[in-house]
C-alpha positions as CSV (number, residue, x, y, z in Angstrom):
1,M,0.0,0.0,0.0
2,T,1.3,3.5,-0.8
3,A,-0.3,6.7,0.5
4,E,1.9,9.3,-1.2
5,G,1.9,11.8,1.7
6,G,-1.5,11.0,3.2
7,G,-2.1,9.4,6.6
8,V,-2.9,5.7,6.9
9,Q,-5.0,4.0,9.6
10,A,-5.5,0.3,9.7
11,D,-7.1,-2.1,12.1
12,G,-7.1,-5.9,12.2
13,V,-4.4,-6.5,9.6
14,T,-3.8,-10.2,9.1
15,G,-1.7,-10.6,6.0
16,T,1.8,-9.3,5.4
17,L,1.8,-5.6,6.1
18,S,3.7,-3.4,3.6
19,V,3.1,0.3,3.7
20,D,4.9,3.4,2.3
21,T,3.1,6.5,3.6
22,G,5.1,8.9,1.5
23,G,5.5,11.2,4.5
24,G,2.2,10.9,6.2
25,P,1.6,9.2,9.6
26,L,0.6,5.5,10.0
27,S,-1.4,4.0,12.8
28,A,-2.2,0.3,12.8
29,T,-3.8,-1.6,15.6
30,D,-4.8,-5.3,16.3
31,I,-2.1,-6.5,13.9
32,T,-1.7,-10.3,13.6
33,S,0.5,-10.2,10.5
34,P,3.7,-12.4,10.6
35,S,5.7,-9.5,9.1
36,A,5.5,-5.8,8.6
37,T,7.6,-3.4,6.5
38,V,6.7,0.2,7.0
39,N,8.3,3.4,5.6
40,G,7.1,6.7,6.9
41,D,9.4,9.1,5.0
42,G,9.1,11.6,7.8
43,G,5.7,10.7,9.2
44,G,5.2,9.0,12.6
45,I,4.6,5.3,12.8
46,A,2.5,3.5,15.5
47,L,2.1,-0.3,15.2
48,A,0.3,-2.4,17.8
49,F,0.6,-6.2,17.3
50,T,-1.7,-8.7,19.1
51,A,0.2,-11.7,17.7
52,A,4.0,-12.0,17.9
53,P,5.4,-11.1,14.5
54,T,8.5,-12.8,12.9
55,L,9.9,-9.7,11.4
56,V,9.1,-5.9,11.8
57,Q,11.0,-3.3,9.8
58,V,10.2,0.4,10.3
59,T,11.9,3.4,8.8
60,T,10.5,6.9,9.5
61,G,12.9,9.3,8.0
62,G,12.7,11.6,11.0
63,G,9.3,10.8,12.4
64,S,8.7,9.0,15.7
65,A,8.1,5.3,16.0
66,S,6.1,3.2,18.5
67,V,5.9,-0.6,18.2
68,S,4.1,-2.8,20.7
69,V,4.4,-6.6,20.5
70,P,3.4,-9.5,22.7
71,G,5.8,-12.0,24.1
72,G,9.5,-12.1,23.3
73,P,12.4,-12.2,23.3
74,Y,13.1,-10.3,20.0
75,A,16.3,-9.5,18.3
76,V,16.2,-5.7,18.2
77,T,18.2,-3.2,16.2
78,T,17.6,0.5,16.3
79,D,19.0,3.7,14.9
80,T,17.5,6.9,16.2
81,G,20.2,9.3,15.2
82,G,20.7,10.3,18.9
83,S,17.0,10.8,19.8
84,I,15.2,9.2,22.7
85,E,15.1,5.5,22.6
86,S,13.1,3.2,24.9
87,V,13.1,-0.6,24.5
88,M,10.9,-2.3,27.1
89,I,10.6,-5.8,25.8
90,P,12.8,-8.9,26.3
91,T,15.6,-8.9,23.8
92,S,18.2,-11.4,22.6
93,S,20.5,-11.2,19.6
94,S,19.7,-14.9,18.9
95,A,15.9,-14.6,19.1
96,P,14.0,-16.0,16.1
97,R,11.8,-12.9,15.9
98,S,13.3,-9.5,15.0
99,I,12.4,-5.8,15.1
100,N,14.5,-3.3,13.1
101,V,13.7,0.4,13.5
102,S,15.4,3.4,12.0
103,T,14.0,6.9,12.8
104,D,16.8,9.1,11.6
105,G,16.2,11.6,14.5
106,G,12.7,10.6,15.7
107,N,12.0,9.2,19.1
108,L,11.5,5.5,19.4
109,E,9.5,3.3,21.8
110,I,9.3,-0.5,21.6
111,G,7.0,-1.9,24.3
112,P,4.9,-4.9,25.4
113,A,1.4,-5.3,23.9
């Protein structure tokens, strides 16, 4: 899905989630997708999973990012460009599930669902 600058709201996503907002914000809740790839190009991203995903990749290009996931541990890699970063879930570099987030200056929060 591509929004080209407009905001995107989604609820109850079950298949693979792939979104490029083109600069607008994205808010997705009740996600049971096994994987998600989201590009905000400057817009904020908020993802709330109700089932543990295998892979989450988020790039905001300067916007903030919030990801909530159940269970854990997850292999987590982040790049906030020096902004505030809060990871409040169990992590392990050898975990079979991974979360990769780059905000390029936006704040980041990864927490439990």
